[in-house]
C-alpha positions in Angstrom: 131.1 156.3 166.4 131.2 153.0 168.2 132.0 150.1 165.8 129.7 147.9 167.9 126.6 149.4 166.2 127.8 150.4 162.8 125.2 148.7 160.9 122.3 149.8 163.0 121.0 153.4 162.5 118.4 153.4 165.4 119.6 155.8 168.1 119.3 153.3 170.8 121.8 151.0 169.1 124.6 153.5 170.0 123.8 153.4 173.7 124.8 151.0 176.2 121.2 150.0 176.7 120.7 149.3 173.1 124.0 147.0 173.1 122.7 145.2 176.0 119.4 144.6 174.4 121.1 143.3 171.2 123.3 141.0 173.4 120.2 139.6 175.1 118.3 139.2 171.8 121.2 137.3 170.4 121.5 135.0 173.3 117.7 134.3 173.1 117.6 133.6 169.4 120.4 131.1 169.6 118.7 128.9 172.3 116.6 126.8 169.9 119.8 125.9 167.9 121.5 125.2 171.2 118.9 122.7 172.2 119.2 121.0 168.7 122.9 120.3 169.3 122.4 118.9 172.7 122.9 115.3 171.9 125.6 116.3 169.4 127.6 117.9 172.1 127.1 114.9 174.6 128.2 112.7 171.8 131.5 114.8 171.2 132.4 114.7 174.9 131.8 110.9 175.1 133.7 110.1 172.0 136.7 112.2 173.1 136.8 109.8 176.3 136.4 106.7 174.2 139.1 107.8 171.8 141.6 107.8 174.7 141.8 111.4 175.9 141.5 112.2 179.6 138.9 114.5 181.1 140.9 117.7 180.6 142.1 117.0 177.1 138.4 116.1 176.2 137.0 119.3 177.7 139.8 121.5 176.1 139.1 120.1 172.7 135.6 121.3 172.9 136.7 124.6 174.5 139.6 125.3 172.0 138.5 123.7 168.7 134.8 124.6 169.3 133.6 122.8 166.0 131.1 119.9 166.4 131.5 118.2 163.0 135.3 118.7 163.1 135.6 117.1 166.5 133.4 114.3 165.7 135.3 113.4 162.6 138.6 113.9 164.1 137.7 111.6 167.0 136.2 108.9 164.7 139.6 109.0 162.6 141.6 108.8 165.6 139.7 105.8 166.9 140.2 104.2 163.5 143.9 104.8 163.5 144.1 107.5 160.8 147.3 109.5 160.5 147.6 113.3 161.2 147.9 114.3 157.6 144.6 112.7 156.7 142.9 114.1 159.6 144.1 117.7 158.7 143.0 117.2 154.9 139.6 115.9 155.8 138.8 118.7 158.4 140.1 121.3 156.1 137.6 120.4 153.3 135.0 119.5 156.1 135.1 123.1 157.4 135.7 125.0 154.2 132.4 126.4 154.3 133.8 129.0 156.7 135.4 130.7 153.8 132.0 131.3 152.4 130.7 132.5 155.9 133.6 135.0 156.1 133.2 136.3 152.6 129.3 136.7 153.3 130.1 138.8 156.4 133.1 140.5 155.1 131.4 143.8 154.4 130.3 144.0 158.1 133.3 142.6 159.7 135.9 144.7 157.9 134.6 147.8 159.5 135.2 146.6 163.0 138.2 146.8 165.1 140.4 143.8 165.5 139.2 143.3 169.2 135.8 142.5 167.7 136.8 140.6 164.6 138.9 138.1 166.5 136.1 136.9 168.8 133.5 136.9 166.0 135.8 134.8 163.9 136.3 132.2 166.9 132.5 132.1 167.6 131.4 131.9 164.0 129.7 128.7 163.6 127.1 127.1 161.2 124.2 128.1 163.7 125.6 131.6 164.2 126.1 132.2 160.6 122.3 131.0 160.0 121.1 133.7 162.3 123.3 136.4 160.8 122.4 136.2 157.2 118.8 137.6 157.5 120.1 140.5 159.6 122.9 141.1 157.1 120.4 141.6 154.2 118.2 143.8 156.5 121.3 145.8 157.5 120.3 145.1 161.1 123.4 143.1 162.3 125.4 144.3 165.3 128.4 143.1 167.0 126.6 142.9 170.3 124.1 140.4 168.7 126.8 138.3 167.3 128.6 138.2 170.5 125.5 137.6 172.5 124.5 134.6 170.3 128.0 133.2 169.7 129.0 133.3 173.2 125.8 131.7 174.4 126.3 128.8 171.9 129.9 128.4 173.0 129.1 128.1 176.8 126.4 125.7 175.9 128.6 123.6 173.9 131.4 123.3 176.4 128.8 122.5 179.1 127.1 119.7 177.2 130.4 118.3 176.2 131.2 118.1 179.8 127.9 116.3 180.3 129.1 113.8 177.6 132.4 113.4 179.2 130.7 112.5 182.5 128.2 110.2 180.9 131.0 108.3 179.0 132.2 107.1 182.4 128.7 106.6 183.8 126.6 105.0 181.0 127.9 102.0 179.1 127.7 101.7 175.3 126.5 105.3 175.0 126.9 105.2 171.2 124.1 102.7 170.9 121.6 105.5 171.6 122.3 107.1 168.3 123.0 110.6 169.4 124.7 111.3 166.2 121.2 111.7 164.6 121.2 115.2 166.1 123.9 116.1 163.5 121.2 115.5 160.7 118.5 117.4 162.6 120.7 120.5 163.2 121.8 120.8 159.5 118.1 120.4 158.5 117.3 123.3 160.7 120.0 125.5 159.3 119.7 124.5 155.6 116.0 124.5 154.9 115.3 128.2 155.7 118.1 129.1 153.4 116.7 127.4 150.4 115.2 130.4 148.5 115.3 129.3 144.8 115.2 126.4 142.6 118.9 125.9 142.0 119.7 126.0 145.8 117.0 123.3 146.2 118.4 121.2 143.4 121.9 121.6 144.7 120.7 120.4 148.2 118.9 117.4 146.9 121.8 116.5 144.7 124.2 116.6 147.7 121.7 114.5 149.7 121.3 111.8 147.1 125.0 111.8 146.2 126.1 111.4 149.8 123.7 108.4 150.4 125.1 106.5 147.1 128.6 107.3 148.0 128.1 106.3 151.8 126.4 103.0 150.7 129.3 102.4 148.3 131.7 103.0 151.1 133.7 105.8 149.4 136.0 107.7 151.7 135.1 111.4 151.9 131.6 110.8 150.7 130.3 114.1 152.5 132.9 116.2 151.3 132.5 115.0 147.6 128.7 115.3 147.8 129.0 118.9 149.1 131.2 119.9 146.4 129.1 118.1 143.9 126.0 119.8 145.2 127.6 123.3 144.8 128.5 122.5 141.3 125.1 121.1 140.3 123.4 124.2 142.0 125.6 126.5 139.8 124.8 124.5 136.7 121.1 124.7 137.3 121.2 128.5 137.9 123.0 128.8 134.6 120.3 126.8 132.9 117.4 128.5 134.3 116.3 131.7 132.4 117.3 135.0 133.8 114.5 137.3 135.0 114.1 140.2 132.6 115.7 143.4 133.9 113.6 146.1 134.8 113.8 149.3 132.8 115.2 152.3 134.6 
């Protein structure tokens, strides 16, 4: 049995035609999220040039690292003169949500061959994870869908980063256009549909308020602290809430 379709019981999923259909569907489904990160990608490319990297180093950063938030934070810290150790620690905590992504998709991914697991691991972003979760619940996730969505997003990211690199040399003071607002818009698009219960809503609001307070207080690592605090608060609220009565068998 082909591992590409191990979680889809429809007969067409085992055929080349079914795989191609899933590939195309994934590419189409990710397009709205691609458009949402358009300013973000441009900002990443332009900031790379502003930080002192040349054109190929800047493009290589987007092609190899492929992590918008990590790239922007790394570049900001480079510009501010931060040392390598500080950057590594910050990025580790900033991207730690990928551990959760991996655990969530573990049941699906562990059944796949290494040649499928490696590209999925590389292409797994916040956006791809957001698309995957509903399909995991429906047991309708396929490798073709993941590759189609992930590869489309990857190519789009590298392309718009290239546009940012070009604009950095053409448009003066690009930062004054506040393209970084797209970061907020993107995460709102990802987070809001995933709020399914009161504890998740409470944790999200707590993170939002705490990050605002810590940022105003100029506390370093405000986003990381707020994220961890929000998760802890969500768990606490879930513990306080009454548990639904178990249905009798």
